[in-house]
N, C-alpha and C positions, 0 to 999 in steps of 0.2 A: 504493501498499499503506500501511497504517498502522504508524507507528513512534515510538519514544520518542527525543525530540530534544532536545538543550541548546544552547542559543547563548551562554551565559557559562558559565565555569568557576565552579563551587559555588553556582550559582543555579538556580531551580527548572526542572526538565526538563517536558516535555508531550508527549502524545501529538498526532501531526500526519500528514495526508496527505502523502505525498512520493511522488516517481516511484519505479517498479518498476526494481532494479537489471537489469543485463544482462550474460551472461557474456561473459568475455573469450576469447580464442581457446584457450587452455590451462585456462580456468576453468569453473566452472557457476554457477548459482543454485540455490540450495536453499530449498525451502518450508520454513519454522521450525515445528516442532510442539512444540517445547520449548527452553528457553535458561534458563541458569542466572544467579543473582543472586550476583557473586563479590566480593570486597573489590578486586580489580583494577579493577573496574568503577568502584567508588568512588573509588579513586586518578585514573584517567582523568577522571572528573567534576569531582575537586577541582582539576585541571589538573599533576598530578604527572608525566604521561607527555608528553615533548616531540614524539612523532609525531602527535598529535590536534590535528587543524584544525578550528574552527567554523565552522558549526553541525556536530554530530556527533551520531551514533547510537551508543550503546554496544551492548556484547556480545559475548562471544568463547566461551562454552560452549554449544555446541548440539548438537542433532540434529534431522533432519527428513527430507525426501523431495527428490530431485534432480529440478527443474523444468525446466531448460534446461541443455543442454551446450555448450560452445565447440566449434568444427569440428575441434580439434586433440585433444580428449579422446578415448581410446581404450579404456577400462577403465570407462567408467560412462554410464548411460543414465536418462533420464527413468523416475520410478517407484521407483529404488534409494535403500532407506533407508540413511542415512550420518550418521556424526560427523566431528569432524575436530579434529586438535590445535590450540591455539592459536595455535601457530608454524606457519605455512604456510612450506614451504621451498621454494627456486627448483628445488633437485633438481639443479644445475650447479656452485656455487661449490666452493672446496675442504672445507669443512666438509660440506656434502653428499656430495662424493664420498668423504669417510673415513665416511660413516654417521651423521655427527652433525647431523641435521636440525634438531634442537631449539636449535641456535645457530647456524644458517643465516646467512650474512653479508649475504643479499638478503632476508631472510624478511619476510613480510607478517603482519598480525596483524587478524582482524577486530575490529571495538569500538576500535581503536587506530589502524593505519595506515589505515584505511578504515571506512566505515560497517559496523557490526556487527549482531548478531542479535537486540536488541531491536526487532525488526520482523517482519513476516509474511513476508519474503524477505531474502536475504543472498547476497552475491557472495563467492565463496572462489576463490583462485588455484591454479594448478598442480594441478588434482585429481588426476590420475593417481601424483603423488607424495604426496599429502597425505590424501585420503578413506580412511574406515576404514567398512567394512560393519557396519551393527548386526546381530546375530544375531536370527535369528527368536526370539520369545518375550521379548526385551529391549525395555522400553519406551521410547519417546523420552524421557520424565522422566528415567529412570534414565541412558538413554544419553548425555544431555546433559551430564552432570559428567564424563564419561570424559575428554572433550577438554582439561580443565584441572586441576580439584582433584584428580581420583582418580588419573589417568596421572601428573601431577606428584609426586602422594604416591608412587605406586609406584617410579617411578624414583628419586627421593630416597632410600627407605627400600631396595629392592633392589638397583637399579643404582648409585647414587653411595653410598650408606651402606653396603651390602655386609652386610647385617643377617644374622646365623646363629643357629641356634635355640640358645635358652638366654641370649643376651644380654639385657643391660638397655638399653631405648631409654627415652629421654626425649622428649616431644613438648610444646613450648612453645607453647600457641595451639591451640585445639579448635574452630577452624572448620569450614568444608567440607575444607580441604586438612588441617588437623591431626586430623580425626576420621578421614577416609580414611586417614592415616600409621598411626593407633591401629589399626584394622582390617587393613591389611596386615602390619603388623609382628608383630600376634598370630597372623594366619593363617601367618606364617613362623616361630612357635614361638618369638617373643621374648617377654619380660617388659617392660612398658609402664608406664612412669610419666606420666600426663597431668597437664599443668598450665594452668589457665585461671583467670579470674576469676568465670566464669560457673557456677553450682551447674548448671544445666541443662546446660551443655556438659559439665560434669565425669561428671553423671549419664549422659548419651550414651555418653562415653568408656568408664564402667565396663560399660556394657551391650554395648558392641562389645568388652569383653575386658581392658581396662586392670587392672592388678594392683595399682596404688594411684593415688589421685587428691591433687593438692595445689592448694591454694587460694590463687592468686598473690596475690591482694587481701591477704593477710595477709603477705605478703613483698613490699614496694611496691620494694626494691632488687632483686629477683630472686630467684627461688625455687630457685638451685642447692644452696643448704646442705640444705634438705629433700630434694631429689633425691639428693644424695650419701649423706646419712644412709638414706634408703629402699633404695639399692640397694648399701648395704656398701661405699661407696669411690667411687661415681659410675657413670654409664652408660657402657656401651661406645659407643653412638652416640646422639646429640642433635641435634634437629632445632628451628630457630626457624622454626615454621609461621605466626608472626603476621607478623613484619617488625617491629622497633623496636629502636631502641638496647638498652633494658632486655633485652627477650627474645633478642636476638643474645648480648649478654654474658654472661647467664645460662646460655644453652645451652652455650657455651664452657666456663666454670666448672662446669658438672653434669659434667663427663666426668672419667672414671678416666686413670690414666696411658694413653697411646697410643690413648686414644679418637677419634671422628670426629665432627665437628659439620658438619652440612650446614644451610647457609642458604637456605631456601626462600621465606619470606616477603619480600615486596619491602620495600626500605628506601629510601623516598623522600629526596630531599636536603632537604627542607624539614623533616624531623624530625632532621636532623643524623647525622654519622657516628657508628657504633656504637664505643665505646672497648674492643677487642678487646684480651683480657690476653696480650699476646705473649710475655711472660717465662714465662707458663704453659705457652704453645703450644709455646716451645723446650725448656724444662726437663723437660716430661712428653711431649716427642714427640707432641704432638696433630696431628690432621689437619683442616683448615680447606677444605670443599667448597662449592660451589655447584650448584644443580640449577635447569633451567631448562625444565621440560615434558617431553616424550617423543616422539621421533620416531615417524611412523605406522607404520614397520615393525618397531618394538619392542613394538608393541601385543599381538601374539599369546599371549605367556605370561598377561598380566594378563587377556585374553579367555578364555583358557582356565580360569582359576581361577573367573573370573566365571560362564561355562557350568557349570562343577563345583559352583556353589554355596559354594566355599570362600571366596570374597569377595562380600560382599552389598551393593554400592554403593546397591541399592534402598532400604536402611535407613537412608540418610542423607538421603534426601528428605522433610522435616519440613512443606513447604507449598508448595502451588501457588496461584498468582494471576494475574489476567488482565491483560494488557498496560495497562489504564488505571491499576491500582494499581503499577506497575513504578516511575513517577517517585519516590512517596513511599518506598517501601522503599529504594531506592538512595539518598537522601538519608539516610535514618534508619540506614544502615549504620555511619556514621561516630561516631553518638552511642551505639547499643546494636549493635554487631556481635552477629549472630543466632547461635545454636547449631543446627546442622544445616543442611540446605539449602533454600533457596527456589527453587521453578521459576516461571518466567513461561511462561504458553502463550499465544502470538502472536495464537492464533486466537478466543480469548475478548475 
């Protein structure tokens, strides 16, 4: 099969012919019809993820068709259209037994713990625990983003963030996860302030229903003061959807008393630890929450909203590129994070 391979961190990747994967006893091989380009892939390429060994194939947001199944797989057959959370759970550890597969203690992640979906085929583990059926009428390009950016945003806003109608929600960073969070919060009846340095990202956020937008480039120390002013005292819920010391601290400072901060964007150690204003956290009884994807069994409410047209993840897809263009697009993410979502078609 053809796949994007990098052999050194931060150095040019290339498209190569590599061996086809084979399914484990409880796993499957999926023919990839679409895979998203995510900032987490860029972090992996830069060497910020300790699970990656070289040479490596990135990619963790995917949709496609089951090609082969392992002998122990019960619920899936070749020809099934599927997507998968980026966290593939074991189904047996204490976290999984408690229903928290998104923090499985023995998790695998395509594109990180093993070769991923910037390829024509990808192996996925524990298929009966992790695969999610793609509904009829939902394109693979749209379904690909459900496994990471959209499901991650849904759980961050609805599950961890406990958003309520009428609340103010601040979203710091309007890339794929951030724009998904804007759309989801609006669909839940919240009023959203979108924060980003990109005029295009803010334009998209406004088109998805953001009530106000803040150009973060005008606030290099963080846009928290602007958010507090726009919301009449601060957001009830604020998300750092980018992942940087500046946006993390600004998100916490954006909150009104007893507000909730959800950290969604990755904070690699190379960027340094954020300075969280803990005196404010204590004095204002703020909540600091993490959010790490969403388990496959939690997908139904999100999928119901997608089927009903209440949520439109298809509107997030702003470009589609062939596999040969993926290495350059991956490298460019660190310099010019794009607005919207880029989908790679590995069969082109």
